[in-house]
N, C-alpha and C positions, 0 to 999 in steps of 0.2 A: 423095535428098531427105530420107529419114529420118535420114541421117547429119548433114545440116545442122541438122535440128531437135534432134537430140541435143546437138550442140555448143552450140546457142543456149540450150537449157535448162541446160546445165552452167554457161555463163557467168552465166546469170540466178541460179542457186543460189549461185554464188560471191559475186555481188554481195550477195545476201540474207544470206549467212553473215557477210560482212564488216560489213554494216550492223548485224547482230545483235550481233556481237562488240564493235563500236564502242559500241552502246547499253549493253551490260553494263559496259564500262569506264567509261562516263559515270556510270552508277549507282554503281559502286564509289567513283569520285572524289567524287561528291556525298555518299556515306555517310561517307567519311573526313573530308570537310570539316565535315559536320554534327557528327561525334564530336569533332573538334578544337575546334570552336566551343563545344560543350558542356563539354569539358575545361577550356578557357580560362575559361569562365564559372565553373566550380567552383573552379578555382585562384584566380580573382579573389575569389570569395566566401570561400574558406578564408583567403586572405591578409587580407581585411578582418576576419574573425573572429579570426585570430591577432593582428592589430594591436590589435583591441579587447581581447583577453585579456591581451596584453602591457601594454596601458594599465592594465588592472585590477591586474595584478601590480605594475606600477610604482607605482600608487596605493597598493596594499596595503603594499608594503615602504617606502613613504615614511613610514609610521608606525613609530616605534621599537618600540612594544609588539609589533606584528605581526611585525617583523623578529626580535625576541628569541624569539618563539614558534617561528618557523621554525627558527632556530638550535638551539633546545632539541630540537625534533622530529628534526632532522637528527642531532644527537648521539645521541639514543636509538636511531635507526635504525642508526647506525654501530656502537654498542655491542652491539645485538642481533645484528647481522651478525657481529661479532667472536666473541661467545659461540657462535653457531651454528658458525662455522669451527672454534673450539676443540674442541667436542664431536665434530664430524664428522671433523676432521683430526688434531688434536693429542692429544686424550684417549685414553689407553691403554685398550684393551678388556681387561677383567679376565677371567681364566679362572676356572673353578669352584674350582680349588685356591687362587687368590688370594682369592676370596670367602670360602672356608673359613677362611683365615688371618685375614682381617678379622673374621670372626665370633668367632674365638678371642681376638682382641685385645679385643673388646667383652666377651667372657665373662670375661676376666681382671680387668675393672674390678668387683671384688667389694666390696660393703659388708658389714662385719661388725658384729654387735651382741653385747655382753658383759653378763653378769650384774653389776649394780653392787655386789652384796654380795661375790661370790667372784671376779669377774674372768673367769669361765669363758665360753666361746663359747656363745651360745644360738641364734643364727640368722645366716645369711649369704645373700646374694643369688646367683642364678645356679643352675647345675646342682649338685645335691647329690651328695656322695660318701660312701662307706663308709670305715671306718678303714683298710682295705687299699688305698684309692685308686681302687677301682672305682666306677662310677656307680650311684647308687641308682635302682631301677626301680619303677614303679607296678605295679598288678595287671595292666595290659595290656602290660607289658614296655617301656614308654616311660620315658626318663630323667625324673626328678623335677626340676622347675625351680621356684625360689622367686623371685617378683617382689619389687621394692623395697617395694611396698605390703604384701605378705604378711610380709616380714621385719620391717618396721616395726611391724606389728600384733603379732607375737610379742614384740618388744622391749617394746612398751607393756603387753602383758598380763603380762609378767614383772616389769619394773622399776618399774611403778607399782602392783603388786598389794599388798594390805595385808600388813604384817609382824606376826607374833606373837612375843612374847618370853616364853618359857615357863620357869618355875622347875622344874627336874628334880632329884630327890635322887640321891645316889650312895652311900647306905648299902648294906651287903651285902644287906639284905633288899629293896632296890629294884633289884637287878641280876638279869638283864640289863634295861636300860631298853628302851623300845620307841620306834622312830623316831628315835633320837638321831643316827644316821648321816645323816639327811636335814636336820639343822640346817645352816645356812650358816656360822654362826659360833657358837662356844661359849666362854663365860667360866666359869672354874673358880676356886673359892676355898672356904675353910673356912666352913661355915654355923654349926656348933655342935659342941662336944665333940670337935673334931679331925676331924669328918666333913665331907667336901667336898660341894658342891652346884653345879649348873650353871645359868647363865642362857643358854638356848639360843635362838638367833635363827632363826626359820623364815619362809620365804616360798614359797608354792606347793608345800608338801609333798604328796606323793601317798600318804603313809602313812595307813591307816585308823585307826591307833592311835598316840597320842603320850603319853608319860608314863613313870613316874608324875608327878603334879603336886604340888608341895609349897609351903611358905610362903615369903614374900618377905622379903628383907633390903634395907636402904637402899642398900648398895653395889651389889647386883645391879640395883636400880632405876636407879641413876646410870649404870651401864654400858649399861643398856637405852635410856636417854634419847635418844641421838643417832639411834636407828633409827626414831623416830616410830611406835612400834609399839603394839599392844594388849598390855598386861601380863596374863599368865595365871598365876594363883597360887591357893593355898588358904590364905587368911589370911596372917599375917605378924607380925613384931615391931611394936610400937606406932608407932615413928617411921616405918617404911615404910608402914604402913597409913594414916597421916595424910597422907603425901606423895603416895601413889598416887591419892588422891582427885582430883587435878588431871590425871590421865592417863586415857586410855581403858583400862579394865581389866575383867577377868572373874575374880572369885573363885569359890570352890567353888560349884558349881551342879548341881542335879539335871537341869536341862534340857540343859545343854551338856557335862556330864561324867557319868561313872559309875564305880562301884567294882567292881573285879574280885576276887572271893574265891577264884578257882580256883587261884591260885599265889602271890598277893601278899597281904600283910597290912597292915592299917591301921597307921599313916597313909600307908604307901607303896603304896597300891593304887588311887589316884584317876587316871582316864585321861580323855583327850579325843581328838578327831580333827580332821583338817584341814577336813573338810566341816562339822562342828559349829561350828568356829571361824568358818568363812565365814558360816554362818547367823547366828551372834551378831553378827559385824561388820556384816553386811548389815542386821540389824534396827535397828542404831544408826547406819547410814550411815557406818561407818568403811570407806570404799571403797578408799582408797589410802594409801600412805605415801611420804614424801619423806625418805629416810634420808641421814645424813651417813656416808659410807663410807670405807674405807681405799683409798688409791691402789694400783693393781695394775699390774704389767706384763702384757702380753697373753700368751695361751698360746703364740703364735708366738715372742715374745721369750723366754719361759721355756724353750722347746725349744732355742733358740740358746744361751742361757746354760748350760743343762744340758750341751750338747755341749762347750762350753768348759771346764766344770768337770771332765767326765769325761776330756777330753784332758789337762788340767793334772794330774789325779790320776795318770794313767798315766805322765806324764813327770816327776813329782816325785821327788826324791831328797834325801839328806842334804846333798849338795853344792849342789843346786839346788832348794830347797824352794819349794812353790807359794805364791802370794799368797792362795789360798783356805784357809779353815780347815775341814777336813773333820770331820764329826761323824756317825758311824753309830749309836752307842749313847748315849742320853741318859737321865740320871736326874734327876728333879725331886723334891727333898725339900720337902714341903708341911707335914707334920704328924708327930707322934710315932708314928702308927700305920702299919705297913707295908701295911695294907689300902687306904690312900688315897694313899700316895706313888706316883709314876708313873714308868714306864720306857717309852721310845720306841725302837723299832728301825727304822732306815731300810731300806726295801725298794727297791733300785734298779730292779727290774722295774716296780713300780707307781709309782715316784717318790713314795712316801707313807711315813708313819710308823705302824707297827703299835703300838698302845697297849696296855700291860699294867700290872699293879700290881707293887709291890716283892715281893709274895709269889710272883710268877711267873705268876699267873693273867691270861690275856688279858682285856681289857675288851671284853665282848660286848654286842651290841644286836640286837633283833628289828626286822624290817621287815615290816609287815603290809599287804599289797596284795591281800587275798583278795576284796575287794568286800563283805565283811560289815561292818556298822556297829554302833556302840554297844555295849551290854552283852552282845550276842550273841557278841562276839569274846573268845576266850580265847587270849591271846598265845602261851602256851607250847604250845597245842594247834593253833591256827589259823594261826600265822604262820611255820611252817617252822623251820629251824635258824637260830639267831642267828649273826651274823658279827662279826668283830673290827672295832673302831673304828680307822679308818686315815685321819687327816687328812693333807692335803697340806702344810699349814704349821703349825708349832708355835711359839708365842711364850710366853716366860716373863718376867714383870715382877715386880720387887721393889717392894713398897708399904709405907707406914707402917701397921702392923697391931698391934693389942693386944687383950687379953681385955677384954670389956665389964665394967666395974667394978660394974655394978648387979646383973647376974645371974650373972656369973663363969663362964659357959660359952658365951656367944655372942661374936662378934668385932666389933670396930670397925675398918673399913678406909677409908683415904683414897683416893679415886679421882681426885683432881686433884693437880696439882703435877708432880713428875718423879721419875725413879728409873732404876736400871739395867734393861736389857732384853736378851734374847737371842732372836734370830729364827733358827729352823731351817727351811731349805727347800732343795730340790734337793741334799740330802746335805751341806750346809755349814752353818756357823753364822756369823751376823753379829752382832757385839756392838754394842749400840745404847743409846740413852736414850729412855725414854718421856716424853712431855710432854702435859699438858692443863691449861688454865687454868679452863675452866668445864665443868659436867656436860653442857651442851648441845652441846659440841664432841666430836669424835671423837679418840681417842688418836692421837698422832703418834709415829713411831719415827725417831729421828735417828741416823745412822751415826756411831759414835765416831771412825772413821778419817778421815772426810771432812767431817763436819758436815752432810751432805745428808740430806734426808728420804728414808726408805727406801720403795720401792714393793714391796709383798708379791707373791710368786708367786701365781698363781691357784689356787683350790680351797678346800675346807673348811678352816677355821682354828680351832685350839684355843688359847685364851689363858689361861694359868694364873697366878694371883697368889700370890706367896709373901711371907712376912713379911721385912722388912728385918733383923730381929734374929736369926732362926734358919733362914730358908729358904735353900736353895742349889741350884745346878745343877752337875752333872758331865757331861762328855762327852769 
């Protein structure tokens, strides 16, 4: 009996399990149907929205202006994508070595500034170097670098600074002069009695003493004129004193000059200084000069020219003479006195001309940079040993010159017109003609061989005027 009940219960459980399974399947089917219905509903809704959006797009692009905007934006998008691909795929990745080379290329783009009076280099941009090619270092051991703005400032402070044209005597009792080697350009001619005098052109001198200062002549004033300078003198002949009234000028002054009685004797003992002249110019607002200057080749061009000259000199022979005219020893006959006639000896090491007199005495000058000012300075005591005058360029010009018929000891010299000229530079001589139509103009030197205007080599320049009738040059 129990067996029969067990079998009955087993059949009953089987029926219940089947019914339960059937119920679960129904629920699954119903859930799937519900999800499908919801999905279809969403699809229908999305389709409606897409159709609506498509209608809007169609309506948007139906307007030409909107279509043009879309095309423009599409082009910008494509271009941006192309640039991105270029930098990510095609652009070469630079190594540190390549970056260094690029920096060197930038470094090589150097701007150079030159002194407008002498043609010498005064500033350049980029890393600064010593003469031996090594980098200049600051106090912290870092390379010194000059920016474009800094180099431009140096140029402006130099080339627009006020120029002073100072009359300096050359009598034996005026030697050695003081500060003459710091003049940019020096004109030399007879002042009176066969004694020569200088019109020395200064700008930015660092010498604490300049002089002696002597009287003015008309021809010195006319040579000074193109430099737009302050004329510094101690009196002068009548015509010069009348003409200088229309110039900025400083005559003998207790405020800006002093007399030294320690080693010099009147009238060749009147001195001034660069700082005192700056004070004078500042008080009258003579703040800058706009000079007319000589055309110059650059120092770099001069070095190249010098190398060509040296090579030609080594290769020259009687059978194959050089086209250059070499001149190592120069004699300039100015006057009857051997104390004022000049000899120049070319120094190939310095590429300069050591100046002496016909007597054999070297022409010496003091340079006072002691920091002591005014009458306290005793040049022969405070300024060290004098050094020889050694200009880089020597020019000799023949001029119409004759004795003044009124006083019979001063000279009359023509500074306009033309005449023979000799230019000595880099160990050679160039025969030329000087020309000038007006005193406001600068002298021009025209090569006799080619008819071209000559560009002078850079550096301090001495220009000596000799008389057409009796002056001469030997070399």
